[in-house]
Every structure is written in C-alpha cells, then in structure tokens.
KEVODREN-190293 format. One line per 8 residues: number of its first residue (from 1); their letters; for each residue x, y, z of C-alpha. Coordinates in Angstrom, 3 decimals. Layout:
NUM	a	X:Y:Z; ...
This chain:
1	mkvievki	-146.211:-110.955:-141.744; -143.364:-113.271:-141.729; -141.974:-115.596:-138.969; -138.241:-116.277:-138.661; -136.216:-118.712:-136.445; -133.414:-117.016:-134.565; -130.552:-118.202:-132.391; -129.162:-115.482:-130.036
9	ipnarkna	-125.649:-115.646:-128.684; -125.371:-113.046:-125.911; -122.123:-111.505:-124.669; -120.467:-111.674:-128.018; -117.374:-109.419:-129.078; -119.514:-107.329:-131.646; -123.289:-107.401:-132.901; -123.429:-109.446:-136.009
17	veidgeky	-126.218:-111.489:-138.051; -125.475:-114.779:-139.748; -127.872:-116.607:-142.101; -127.931:-120.371:-142.155; -130.560:-121.601:-144.659; -133.940:-120.301:-143.181; -132.435:-119.690:-139.612; -130.739:-116.584:-138.393
25	rvhvmapa	-128.153:-116.529:-135.735; -127.666:-113.126:-134.093; -124.666:-112.328:-131.923; -125.281:-109.414:-129.531; -122.932:-107.513:-127.058; -125.720:-107.295:-124.330; -125.808:-110.079:-121.339; -128.807:-112.201:-121.174
33	vdgkanka	-130.215:-110.451:-118.063; -133.298:-108.471:-117.450; -134.203:-108.723:-121.125; -131.149:-106.799:-122.337; -130.208:-109.456:-124.822; -133.787:-109.530:-126.178; -133.787:-105.571:-126.714; -130.540:-105.811:-128.540
41	lievlaef	-131.719:-108.515:-130.847; -134.536:-106.470:-132.116; -132.264:-103.697:-132.617; -129.744:-105.592:-134.475; -132.366:-107.458:-136.542; -134.000:-104.138:-137.365; -130.737:-102.478:-138.481; -129.862:-105.543:-140.300
49	lglkkncf	-133.082:-105.889:-142.361; -133.717:-102.170:-142.625; -137.006:-102.178:-140.794; -138.373:-100.250:-137.576; -138.062:-101.815:-134.315; -141.506:-101.902:-133.467; -142.097:-104.376:-136.458; -140.577:-107.178:-134.506
57	eiirgets	-142.341:-109.298:-131.937; -140.921:-112.203:-129.822; -143.574:-114.920:-130.140; -141.660:-117.898:-128.479; -138.512:-118.452:-126.380; -138.445:-115.136:-124.357; -136.056:-116.769:-122.119; -134.732:-119.083:-124.483
65	rnklirin	-131.582:-118.785:-126.948; -133.868:-120.146:-129.640; -136.731:-117.668:-130.429; -139.380:-117.400:-133.138; -139.700:-113.601:-134.214; -142.704:-112.216:-135.916; -142.009:-109.355:-138.541; -144.860:-107.085:-139.356
73	d	-143.937:-105.118:-142.477
C-alpha cells in the first residue's frame, strides 16, 4: 500500500502526468463535473503506473484539486 499526493488539472488539452518530487500533477481532459475528472484521474494514473483501476482509492479531496490517493498493489 502506498499513498501519493496528487494535484489534478481538469479541462486540459490532453491527459498527462508530471512528477514533481513526491507530488504528482495530473492533467485530464474531463471536466470537474459529476465526478468525471476523478474517474479520468484514476484511469490516467492506472495507465501511467501500469496498474488496474481498482487498485486506486481517493482517500481525501474528493471535491478538491489536491487529493490523497491510496494505491493497493
């Protein structure tokens, strides 16, 4: 189990992940409406890290741009 800090940027031109020290900055094309950006965040992180989507859980910041994500390997 690992916990990472993520800053999400919704409505981006493309999906991308940047690593700044121990923080991740994730750009998603989805809007921050009805949980679409959170769903896209999980999909982008799963693809970037090579894990399944069900390994990720948002433990803090469901409605914030700054989130804590738990990764269960």
